[in-house]
C-alpha positions as CSV (number, residue, x, y, z in Angstrom):
1,M,149.3,217.8,24.8
2,G,147.3,216.9,21.7
3,R,147.8,213.1,22.1
4,F,144.2,212.3,21.9
5,D,144.5,209.1,19.9
6,A,147.0,207.8,22.5
7,A,144.6,208.7,25.3
8,R,141.8,206.8,23.5
9,A,144.1,203.8,23.1
10,E,144.9,203.8,26.8
11,L,141.3,204.1,27.7
12,A,140.5,201.1,25.5
13,K,143.2,199.0,27.4
14,T,141.8,200.1,30.7
15,Y,138.2,199.2,29.9
16,A,139.3,195.9,28.4
17,L,140.5,194.9,31.9
18,E,137.6,196.5,33.8
19,P,134.5,196.9,31.6
20,S,132.1,199.7,32.4
21,R,130.2,201.0,29.4
22,S,129.0,204.2,31.0
23,A,132.4,205.1,32.4
24,E,134.1,204.2,29.1
25,L,131.8,206.4,27.1
26,M,132.1,209.3,29.5
27,S,135.9,209.0,29.5
28,Q,135.9,209.0,25.7
29,A,133.6,212.1,25.7
30,R,136.0,213.9,28.0
31,V,138.8,213.2,25.6
32,S,136.6,214.6,22.8
33,Y,135.9,217.7,24.9
34,F,139.6,218.4,25.3
35,A,140.2,217.6,21.6
36,R,137.5,220.3,20.9
37,D,135.4,217.7,19.0
38,Y,132.2,218.6,20.9
39,A,129.8,216.9,18.5
40,R,131.6,213.6,19.0
41,G,131.6,214.0,22.7
42,I,127.8,214.6,22.8
43,R,127.3,211.5,20.6
44,E,129.5,209.5,23.0
45,T,127.5,210.6,26.1
46,R,124.2,210.0,24.4
47,A,125.3,206.5,23.1
48,G,124.8,204.8,26.5
49,V,126.0,206.8,29.5
50,D,123.6,206.3,32.4
51,S,121.9,209.7,32.5
52,S,121.0,209.2,36.2
53,L,124.7,209.4,37.1
54,R,125.5,212.6,39.0
55,F,128.3,213.7,36.7
56,F,126.3,213.0,33.4
57,S,124.4,216.3,33.4
58,T,127.3,218.6,34.3
59,W,129.8,217.1,31.9
60,T,127.3,216.8,29.1
61,A,126.2,220.3,29.7
62,Q,129.9,221.4,29.3
63,L,129.9,219.8,25.9
64,Y,126.7,221.5,24.9
65,L,128.0,224.9,26.1
66,A,131.3,224.4,24.2
67,A,129.3,223.5,21.1
68,G,127.2,226.6,21.5
69,D,123.9,224.9,22.3
70,Y,123.0,226.9,25.3
71,A,119.4,225.7,25.5
72,A,120.4,222.0,25.6
73,A,122.9,222.8,28.3
74,E,120.4,224.7,30.4
75,A,117.8,221.9,30.1
76,L,120.3,219.4,31.4
77,L,121.4,221.6,34.3
78,K,117.8,222.3,35.3
79,R,117.3,218.5,35.8
80,C,120.0,218.5,38.5
C-alpha cells in the first residue's frame, strides 16, 4: 500500500513495450485516484484519453466525485 511511485514506474515500463496513450493516461489517473490526488487524475484523463471509450466517463466521474465536483461528475454520467 502507498507505493504509488513504484506503480507509476511499472506502468511506464509496460507502456514502453506496448504503447497506448489513452490506456497509459487512464492507468496513471487510476493511480492518482488511489493516491487521493484527484486533481492530477483529472488532468491525466483530460490530457488525451479518448473520451469515446466506455470507461472514460465512469472513471473520470469517480475522480470528479472524489474531488467534490458533483456537477462535473453528473454531466459526464449523463453522456453515457
